[in-house]
PAMARBA-800398 format. One record per residue (C-alpha): x negated, y, z negated; residue in one letter; residue number from 1. Coordinates in Angstrom, 2 decimals, decimal comma, padded with zeros to 5 digits. Layout:
! residues N
<rec x="X" y="Y" z="Z" residu="A" num="NUM"/>
...
//
This chain:
! residues 50
<rec x="000,00" y="000,00" z="000,00" residu="M" num="1"/>
<rec x="-002,96" y="002,29" z="-000,65" residu="D" num="2"/>
<rec x="-004,06" y="001,78" z="002,94" residu="T" num="3"/>
<rec x="-000,61" y="002,72" z="004,24" residu="C" num="4"/>
<rec x="-000,69" y="005,91" z="002,17" residu="A" num="5"/>
<rec x="-004,15" y="006,81" z="003,43" residu="R" num="6"/>
<rec x="-003,03" y="006,17" z="007,01" residu="Y" num="7"/>
<rec x="000,07" y="008,32" z="006,56" residu="R" num="8"/>
<rec x="-002,04" y="011,16" z="005,12" residu="L" num="9"/>
<rec x="-004,40" y="010,93" z="008,08" residu="G" num="10"/>
<rec x="-007,42" y="009,89" z="006,05" residu="E" num="11"/>
<rec x="-007,90" y="006,79" z="008,20" residu="I" num="12"/>
<rec x="-006,84" y="005,97" z="011,75" residu="N" num="13"/>
<rec x="-004,73" y="003,03" z="012,93" residu="A" num="14"/>
<rec x="-007,72" y="000,85" z="013,80" residu="N" num="15"/>
<rec x="-009,26" y="001,35" z="010,35" residu="E" num="16"/>
<rec x="-005,90" y="000,56" z="008,73" residu="A" num="17"/>
<rec x="-005,61" y="-002,68" z="010,74" residu="I" num="18"/>
<rec x="-009,11" y="-003,68" z="009,63" residu="E" num="19"/>
<rec x="-008,45" y="-002,89" z="005,95" residu="K" num="20"/>
<rec x="-005,06" y="-004,63" z="005,98" residu="L" num="21"/>
<rec x="-006,66" y="-007,63" z="007,73" residu="K" num="22"/>
<rec x="-003,95" y="-007,63" z="010,39" residu="L" num="23"/>
<rec x="-004,32" y="-009,33" z="013,74" residu="K" num="24"/>
<rec x="-003,46" y="-007,16" z="016,70" residu="N" num="25"/>
<rec x="-001,99" y="-009,87" z="018,90" residu="S" num="26"/>
<rec x="001,58" y="-009,23" z="020,00" residu="S" num="27"/>
<rec x="001,75" y="-005,45" z="019,69" residu="I" num="28"/>
<rec x="-000,32" y="-003,50" z="022,18" residu="S" num="29"/>
<rec x="-000,53" y="-000,22" z="020,25" residu="Q" num="30"/>
<rec x="-002,40" y="-000,17" z="016,92" residu="P" num="31"/>
<rec x="-000,11" y="002,58" z="015,62" residu="K" num="32"/>
<rec x="002,96" y="000,40" z="016,20" residu="D" num="33"/>
<rec x="001,43" y="-002,49" z="014,29" residu="L" num="34"/>
<rec x="000,56" y="-000,33" z="011,27" residu="V" num="35"/>
<rec x="003,96" y="001,37" z="011,38" residu="K" num="36"/>
<rec x="005,76" y="-001,97" z="011,40" residu="K" num="37"/>
<rec x="003,64" y="-003,36" z="008,55" residu="Y" num="38"/>
<rec x="003,85" y="-000,26" z="006,33" residu="C" num="39"/>
<rec x="007,59" y="000,23" z="006,82" residu="S" num="40"/>
<rec x="008,16" y="-002,97" z="004,79" residu="V" num="41"/>
<rec x="007,03" y="-001,13" z="001,64" residu="F" num="42"/>
<rec x="009,51" y="001,73" z="002,08" residu="T" num="43"/>
<rec x="012,73" y="000,15" z="003,41" residu="P" num="44"/>
<rec x="015,06" y="002,70" z="001,79" residu="N" num="45"/>
<rec x="012,92" y="005,72" z="002,55" residu="E" num="46"/>
<rec x="012,87" y="007,64" z="005,79" residu="K" num="47"/>
<rec x="009,10" y="007,90" z="005,88" residu="I" num="48"/>
<rec x="007,48" y="008,03" z="009,29" residu="Q" num="49"/>
<rec x="004,08" y="006,38" z="009,56" residu="F" num="50"/>
//
């Protein structure tokens, strides 16, 4: 969750977030989409844009 917050604040980019979250960029072509999809799980009731 710390990584998602840092990504949202612009402290790290999408590729760094993927590396820190240990995600595999296989089915989604854009790194931003992968991070957005992963981080949205932590804030399902919030309207936070990643």
